[in-house]
C-alpha positions, 0 to 999 in steps of 0.5 A: 534422827539417831534416837528415832532409829534406836526406838524403832529398832527396840520396838521390833526387836522386843516381840521377836526376843519374846517369841524366840523364848516360847516352845511347844507344850501340847500337840492336838490331833484331830481325826476326820472322816472323808469329806467332813469339816468337824472331827470325829475324835480329837486328842491332846498330848504333852510335848513330853510324850513325843519322841523326836529325832527318829527316822521317819516311817515310809509308806502311805498304807497304815493298818491298826496304827499305834502312833502318829508321826510328824516332821521334827522341826528341830532335826531336818529329815527326822520325825517325832513319834507320838504313841497313840494306840488307845486313841487310835483304838477307839476309832471305828474301822475306815479311812480318815484324814488327820490334822495336828495343831501345836500349842506353845507355853504362852497358850497360842495355838497354830492353825491345823496342819493340812 
């Protein structure tokens, strides 16, 4: 009976330990026209391009954006800022919605954010 419990514990603990060692390595930002299901433009940026633990911007109206800002998972209430002036400058004038996905160092990618 004891051997079975130890074997089960080892099987459950090993995958968790492996997942705990993965870290985000790439951010992927996709921009969609209103109602569109396919992005009109997308870009990727390495983890090192973002500055985290910054005070989040307030407000919802943005004109000529130069960065993407998203929640900082490591610091509650803080944000990460990803400079993307050239990317945003290449978009036609209009209203958009954007999603972000994260890829870890093992190559696994999260679903797009809502």
